[in-house]
C-alpha positions as CSV (number, residue, x, y, z in Angstrom):
1,M,139.3,78.5,-128.0
2,N,141.8,78.1,-130.9
3,D,145.0,76.0,-130.3
4,S,146.9,77.9,-133.0
5,A,147.0,81.2,-131.1
6,Q,149.8,83.4,-132.2
7,P,151.9,85.4,-129.6
8,I,151.2,89.1,-129.8
9,T,154.2,91.1,-130.9
10,L,154.4,94.8,-130.6
11,E,156.4,96.4,-133.4
12,V,156.9,100.1,-132.9
13,K,157.8,101.9,-136.0
14,Y,158.9,105.5,-135.7
15,Q,158.0,107.9,-138.5
16,A,160.5,110.4,-139.7
17,G,158.0,113.3,-139.3
18,D,157.4,112.4,-135.6
19,I,161.2,112.4,-134.9
20,A,161.6,115.7,-136.8
21,W,158.9,117.4,-134.9
22,T,160.2,116.3,-131.6
23,L,163.7,117.5,-132.4
24,T,162.3,120.9,-133.6
25,C,160.3,121.3,-130.4
26,T,163.5,120.4,-128.4
27,A,165.5,123.0,-130.3
28,M,162.9,125.6,-129.7
29,V,162.8,125.0,-125.9
30,W,166.6,125.1,-125.8
31,L,166.5,128.5,-127.5
32,M,163.9,129.7,-125.0
33,I,166.0,128.9,-121.9
34,P,168.4,132.0,-122.2
35,G,165.3,134.2,-122.8
36,I,164.0,132.9,-119.5
37,G,167.3,133.9,-117.9
38,F,167.0,137.4,-119.3
39,F,163.5,137.5,-117.9
40,Y,164.6,136.5,-114.5
41,S,167.5,138.9,-114.5
42,G,165.2,141.7,-115.3
43,M,163.3,141.0,-112.1
44,A,166.4,140.8,-110.0
45,R,168.8,143.5,-108.9
46,S,171.3,144.7,-111.5
47,K,174.2,143.2,-109.6
48,N,172.6,139.7,-109.7
49,A,171.7,139.8,-113.5
50,L,174.6,137.9,-114.8
51,S,174.2,135.1,-112.2
52,M,170.6,134.7,-113.1
53,V,171.4,134.3,-116.7
54,M,174.2,131.8,-115.9
55,L,171.8,129.9,-113.6
56,S,169.4,129.5,-116.5
57,C,172.1,128.4,-118.9
58,C,173.7,126.0,-116.4
59,S,170.3,124.3,-116.0
60,V,170.7,123.2,-119.6
61,A,173.9,121.4,-118.7
62,V,172.2,119.7,-115.7
63,V,169.2,118.6,-117.7
64,S,171.5,117.3,-120.5
65,V,173.4,115.1,-118.0
66,Q,170.2,113.9,-116.5
């Protein structure tokens, strides 16, 4: 056993490409959410269509706060 053992340090270095890809995927998912609302409103009655779209868009606000 060596007495001059160095403590192990974990240095995490983020690369710009990784961050850019994550932000791009996040933007694509956020653009997809209103489309899901339109999909759900197409399966509901016509009088409930606006509430289904608003429900999907309000989910963005809830997830952002969380």
